[in-house]
C-alpha positions in Angstrom: -21.6 28.9 46.7 -25.4 29.7 47.6 -27.4 27.5 45.1 -29.2 30.1 42.4 -32.2 29.8 40.7 -34.2 30.3 37.6 -38.2 30.6 37.7 -38.6 29.7 33.8 -42.6 31.0 34.1 -44.2 33.5 36.3 -47.1 36.4 35.9 -45.7 38.9 38.4 -48.3 41.4 37.2 -51.3 39.5 38.4 -50.2 40.3 42.3 -53.1 41.6 44.1 -51.2 44.8 45.4 -47.6 46.4 45.8 -47.1 45.0 49.1 -47.6 41.2 48.0 -45.4 41.7 44.7 -42.9 43.4 47.4 -43.1 40.5 49.7 -42.7 38.0 46.9 -39.5 39.8 45.5 -37.8 39.8 49.1 -38.7 36.1 49.3 -37.6 35.2 45.9 -33.9 37.0 46.5 -33.8 35.8 49.9 -34.1 32.1 48.5 -31.7 33.1 46.1 -33.6 33.3 42.5 -31.0 35.2 40.6 -33.5 35.2 37.6 -37.3 34.9 36.5 -39.2 35.2 33.1 -42.4 37.2 33.6 -44.8 36.4 30.8 -47.6 38.8 29.7 -50.9 37.2 28.4 -53.0 40.1 26.7 -52.7 43.7 25.6 -53.6 44.9 29.0 -51.1 43.8 30.9 -47.9 44.4 28.7 -46.6 47.5 30.1 -47.2 46.4 33.3 -44.7 43.3 32.1 -42.4 45.8 31.1 -42.5 48.2 33.9 -41.8 45.4 36.4 -38.9 44.5 34.3 -37.2 48.1 34.3 -37.8 47.6 38.1 -36.1 44.7 38.7 -32.9 43.9 37.3 -33.9 39.8 38.0 -37.4 40.1 35.6 -37.4 39.3 31.9 -40.2 40.4 30.3 -42.3 38.4 27.5 -45.0 39.6 25.6 -47.7 37.6 24.1 -51.7 36.9 23.4 -52.3 33.8 25.2 -54.8 31.2 23.8 -57.7 32.0 26.1 -57.7 35.5 24.8 -59.3 36.7 21.3 -57.1 39.3 19.4 -58.5 42.5 20.0 -58.5 45.0 16.6 -55.0 46.1 16.3 -53.5 43.9 19.3 -51.2 41.7 17.2 -49.8 45.0 16.0 -49.3 46.3 19.2 -47.5 43.2 20.4 -44.7 43.5 17.2 -44.7 47.1 18.4 -43.9 46.0 21.9 -41.3 43.2 20.8 -39.6 46.2 18.4 -39.3 48.4 21.6 -37.6 45.5 23.8 -34.8 43.8 22.5 -34.7 41.7 25.1 -38.6 40.7 25.4 -39.6 37.3 24.6 -42.5 36.4 22.4 -45.0 34.5 25.1 -46.9 33.7 26.6 -48.4 31.9 23.4 -50.0 28.7 22.4 -52.8 26.5 21.9 -55.4 25.1 23.9 -57.4 22.5 23.0 -60.1 23.1 26.1 -61.1 26.3 24.5 -63.0 27.3 21.5 -61.9 30.8 20.5 -62.2 31.8 17.2 -58.7 32.6 15.3 -56.9 30.9 18.2 -54.7 29.3 15.6 -54.5 32.1 13.4 -53.5 34.3 16.4 -50.4 31.8 17.2 -49.1 31.3 13.7 -49.0 35.1 13.8 -47.0 35.0 16.9 -44.9 32.6 15.9 -43.7 34.2 12.8 -43.1 37.7 14.6 -40.9 35.4 17.0 -39.2 33.7 14.1 -39.0 37.8 12.4 -37.5 39.2 15.8 -35.2 36.2 16.5 -36.7 35.8 19.7 -37.4 32.8 21.8 -41.1 31.8 22.5 -42.8 31.1 25.7 -45.5 28.2 24.7 -48.9 27.3 26.3 -50.0 23.6 25.0 -53.3 21.7 26.2 -54.4 18.6 24.1 -53.7 20.0 20.7 -49.4 18.1 20.5 -50.1 16.8 17.1 -51.1 20.3 15.5 -48.3 22.0 17.6 -45.7 19.7 16.3 -46.8 20.5 12.5 -46.7 24.1 12.9 -43.4 24.4 15.3 -42.3 22.2 11.8 -43.3 24.8 9.8 -42.2 27.9 11.6 -39.1 27.4 12.7 -37.4 29.4 16.0 -34.3 30.2 17.7 -35.6 28.3 20.9 -38.8 28.1 22.4 -39.9 26.8 25.6 -43.1 24.5 26.3 -43.9 25.9 29.7 -46.2 23.3 31.8 -44.9 20.7 29.9 -47.8 18.3 29.9 -46.8 16.6 26.9 -45.7 12.6 26.6 -42.3 11.6 26.7 -42.0 10.0 23.5 -42.7 13.5 22.2 -39.9 15.3 23.7 -37.7 14.0 21.4 -39.2 15.4 18.2 -39.6 19.1 20.2 -36.4 18.9 21.2 -34.6 18.4 17.9 -36.7 21.6 16.8 -35.1 23.8 19.3 -37.9 23.0 22.4 -36.8 23.5 26.0 -39.3 22.0 28.9 -40.5 23.7 31.8 -41.9 21.8 34.8 -43.8 23.2 38.0 -44.8 21.5 41.2 -46.9 19.3 39.5 -44.5 16.5 39.4 -44.6 16.3 42.9 -48.0 14.5 42.4 -46.4 10.7 42.7 -50.1 10.2 40.3 -48.9 11.9 37.6 -46.9 9.3 36.2 -46.8 10.5 32.5 -45.7 13.9 33.8 -42.5 12.3 35.8 -41.8 10.1 32.7 -41.7 13.3 30.5 -39.5 14.7 33.1 -36.5 12.0 32.8 -37.2 11.9 29.2 -36.1 15.6 28.9 -32.4 16.5 27.9 -30.6 17.6 30.5 -29.3 20.7 28.7 -33.1 21.4 28.0 -34.5 21.4 31.5 -36.1 24.6 33.1 -38.4 24.8 36.4 -41.2 27.3 36.8 -43.9 28.5 39.7 -46.2 30.3 37.1 -46.8 32.2 39.8 -48.9 33.8 41.7 -52.0 31.7 42.2 -54.4 32.3 45.2 -55.0 29.3 47.6 -52.7 27.7 45.6 -49.6 25.0 46.9 -47.0 27.0 48.6 -44.5 26.8 45.4 -47.0 28.8 43.5 -47.0 31.4 45.3 -44.1 33.4 44.3 -41.2 33.3 42.6 -39.2 31.8 45.7 -41.4 28.5 45.1 -38.9 27.3 42.4 -36.2 26.1 44.8 -39.0 23.6 45.8 -40.2 22.6 42.4 -36.3 22.1 41.5 -35.6 19.9 45.2 -38.6 17.9 43.6 -37.3 17.4 40.8 -33.7 16.7 41.8 -35.4 13.7 44.1 -36.9 12.2 41.1 -34.1 12.6 39.0 -31.2 11.2 41.1 -29.4 14.3 41.3 -28.1 17.1 43.8 -30.7 20.1 44.1 -27.5 22.6 43.7 -26.4 20.8 40.7 -29.7 21.2 38.9 -30.6 24.5 40.1 -27.1 25.6 38.5 -27.8 23.4 35.4 -31.5 25.1 34.7 -30.3 28.6 35.3 -27.4 28.1 32.8 -30.1 26.5 30.3 -32.0 29.4 30.9 -29.6 31.5 29.8 -29.1 29.3 26.6 -32.6 29.6 25.9 -32.5 33.3 26.1 -29.4 33.5 23.8 -27.1 34.4 26.7 -23.7 33.9 27.6 -23.5 31.3 30.3 
């Protein structure tokens, strides 16, 4: 049986041209990527994400206001309408970023957590240098499931986040032997909550970030670090993705 993969986080709407997008999707299919989560980051790209999900059966959409963007008038109400019209959509990419000092960042995040709870949707969360506050808010705003995209928190924090329904997505940064903390978090994450991602596309980035096909390279690296077979880990993470999305395995 061929190895099947799931790319837990990408931004297909950011490909520079239709030709590049089509080439990346063909490469993903050839690599065995059978599913992917395409995450919107601002009102300007939500319609594009929705269109791509309608065009490609492998694509699951997510709509959210990234913490790097300020909420424009009516933007969050527009998000609620997108979620209402798209029962399969996740809420994301949302979160907290301690490197950005945008007014209203935490208020926007809380509003979107409440939307995810209201619609019973899983959330895709970005967190940078805000882990203590993130944990506090997730305890106050329980969700059916949430994914920590490109997880960068500590191994010690994994247990608390998993208890709240957290899934942990890792990218190719785990290939860097200098990232000992990140590799420790990978080892600490419960097997049934592991996901892998490309966050593609990223121009002039490592090959694994050029398109969804790169998730195979990420899984292979993780398999080596965890002492598991690549096929086994790919199947496990694909099943975990279905669980995260509320689908039957």
